[in-house]
N, C-alpha and C positions, 0 to 999 in steps of 0.2 A: 109435181115437186117444185120445179125449178121456178115457174110462173109463181108459184105460192110464195117459196120464201121470198125471192126478190121485188114481189110483189109488181110485176111489169105482166105483158102481152106476149104472144108469140114473135111479133116484129124484132121487140126489144132481145130476146133470146137470139135469134137471128144474127142480129149485128153482134152481140157478143160470141157466137160461134167464128163468125166473119174475123172478128178482132183476135181470135186464137183459143177461147175458151176450150178445152179440151172435152171429149165426150167419146163414148161408145152407143154404139148401135146395136141393139137387141129386137130382133123382131120388128125392124123398123122403127122403134122408139129410141131416142135418143136419152140416154143415160148418161148424169154427171156425177162426178165425185162430190159427196155433200160439204167437204171441207173448201171445195172451190167454191161452190155457193154460199157457203157461209161468210167466207172473207169477202167476196164480193159485194154482199149485201152490207158487212160490217164497214166498208170504207166506201160505199156507194154516195153516202152526202145528202140521201134522201129524206132521211129520216122516219121512214115507213117499211123498211124491210124486215122481216122478221128477226134478223140478227141483232138490229139496231134497237128494235124495240125492245127485245130480251135482255138486251146488254143495260139499258136504261133501268130497265125494271130490277134486275139482279143487283146492280150497284146505288140503288137509290138510297142505301144507307150510308153511304160514302162520304157525303154533304153533311150529314147531320154530325152533332157531336159526339164524338167518341165514347164517351161514360157509358154508353149503351153497350158497347162491347168489350166492358172490361170486366163486368159481373158475371156471376155463375149463370149457365144456362145449360138447360138438360134438352136432350134429342133422342127421339126414338131412331135407333142405327138398323137397319137391315142391307145385307149384301147378299145379291144374288150371283150364285157361282154357276156358269153355265161351261161344259166341256164339250165343244161343238163334233169333232171326232174322237167320242170316247172310245176308249178298248176294254170297258168293263169296271166292275166295282172296285173302289181304291179309296185311300183316306182324302180327304179335302184339306188344304190348308190354306189359310187367309193371314195377310200382314194385318194384324189386327191392330186397332186404335194403339196409340201409346203416348195416352194423355197423363198418366198419373205424376209424371215427373213435371210437367207443367201447373201441377194444381188441381187436375181435373179426376176424373174418376169413371171407372167402367163398371156397370152392374148388369145382373140377370143376363149373363151371358147363355147362350143357347146355340152349341158348335153342332154342326152336321155329323152325324154317323158316316162310317164309309159307305159311298155308294157310287152310281153311275148317274152320268146324263147331266144332273144338276143339282144342287143343294144352296139352302139359305142359312146365313150366319145374322144372329140377331144380338141386342144388348140395347142398355139405356146407356148413355155415355152423357156425362157432364162436362162442359168446357168451363173454362174462365179466361181472364185476361190480367195482364200484368204490363204498366208501362216501363219498358226496361230500354231505352232507344241505346244504340250504339255509341259509345265513348271514344274508340278510337279513331283518331285522325286519320289513320291510313286506310281502315276499313273505310269509313265516310268517303273519303275521295274516291276510291274505287268505286264506290257505289254510284256515287255522283257521275264519274265519267263513263258507266254504263247505260245510266239513264240519258246522258247527254248524248249518246252516241245514233239516237235516232232508228233504233231496230224497230221495224213495225210487228207487234203482237198479231199473230197467226193462229189459225186452227190447224194443226200439224199431227199427222198420224203417229199414234205414241211411238212406232219404231225408229220414225226418222226422229223423233226427238232428241231419242240419245246420240246420235251424230251432230252433237252440238256443233260443231267448228262449221261443217257445212251449213247448218241452218242459219247460223250468223253471216257467214260468206256470201249468202244470197240477200243477207238485208233482214233479216227475219227474227222472230222469238217466238219461243213458249215458256209457258211457267217450268217446264221439265228441261228444255235446252237452255233456259237464262240460268237456272239455278245450277245447273251441271258447269257452266263456263265460270260464273261468278265463284262457285265454291273451288275452283281450280286456281283462279286470279288469288283469293285468299291464302291459299295453300302455298302459293308461290313467292307470298308476301309474308311468309312465316306462322300464319294462324292456324289452328286446326278447324275444317270446316269439311262439310259434307251435304252433299244433296238430299234431301229425305221428301218422299210422297205423301199423301195423304188423301184428305176429302175435304172440300168447302161445302159449309152446310147451308141449307136455306135456300138451295137453287131451284126457282122455280116451284117451292112446294114439296122440294124433294124429288121432283119427278125427272131431274136431269144430272147425269153423273159427267162432271167433266174431269179429266186429268188435272190434278195439281201436285205442284211440289215447291219446296223453300229451300233455304240454304239456313244449317245450324251450324253456328260459330262460337266459339270462345273468347270474349272480348277482354280487354285489358283489364278489366275489372275483376277477370275471373270467373264471371256467369256466363251461361250459353243465352244466347241471343238468336231470334229467327229474323232472316229477312226476306220477306215475299214479295220479291222484285216485281214479279208479273203483275200483283195488283196493284203496285204502286204504279205502274206504267199504265196499266187499264184506267184508273181514275184519274189519271191526268187528262185523259181525253174528254171527261165530262165537264159539264158546264157548273158554273157554282163553286165554293169554296170547299175544296176536298184536300187541301192541304193536312188537315189533323189526321184522316186517316192515311193518306201518302206517308206522313212520318212516322205513323203508328205501324206500318209495314217494314220499316227501318229499324229492326231492332226487339220490337216486343211481340207479346202473342194477344191474339183477339179471340173471341170465343163463336166466331163461325168457320173455325178450322181445326179440324181434327187430324193430328199428325199420325202415322202407321211406322210400323216397323221396317218397312221396306225403303231400301236406299234409291237414289235420284231416278234410275232408268229401271229399276227393277220391276217385274210383274207384283201385284196387289195379291194374286191369288194363284193356286196350283192344284193340280189334280193329279196325283200321284199312278195313275192309269197306264201311264207309259206313252200317250199321246203327245204328240211334238207339237200340235195347233195349241197356240196360247188359248187360255180362258176366257171367257167375256165374264167380266167383274163390272155389276151394274149396281151403284148405291143407291138406295133411297132413304133419307135423313131428315126427320120432320121434327119441327120442335114443338116439345111439350109446354115449357114454359120458360 
């Protein structure tokens, strides 16, 4: 797995281990944390690792005109809920798409009956976009200060992202950690703001579920705005002109994001069986038109 993800040979893996790459040995095989491998590949600079190639493909839209991100777009939305240590039949709860207040819609919803082990929630979701940049000078300055701080975006386990102060003390960031910290700074400046979780659509054809979060706030003009700070950070790493998309991330909504009812670090799903093991929540979101 490590050689395939990093596109390197055994000698390179040995050098990484000698330099401090942690691993566990199981039955004589070295096992690495996938997050460590992803972050190594993402910042390797070779341009050939799986994370680098996936990143460029995922964000290929960021250098294009933003008009395509502002019209209605329909998605086949499916979420698989898996309870790994299930203790029996019980109701399932998903933090459902919360898109209507942004001009979108949810139709053909199929919610799972109470059960055990695993369940599926499906719907047809229509998203839309609106160009609503932040107008408050205070909010724009706080956002600019954060972007200029030089935090490195990384893949981080979701439970650790909730400890957003520790993540940033390490010089790292993620969509959840960044949104939690930025929302806190907005509130300290006197604004209503909260981090909200959701889904980023069209990721590798719907086959990859990435944690996503953004900040919702009330701007000086009384309108609710969305700051997708992590996507702005990531787009800044790409070649070409991504300025239009990065500006769109600072206040506007766009049709590749489905917000949910979950707040910043809250789980996206729950099974009421009594198990203390968090659900595995896997989204498959595919474009209809």
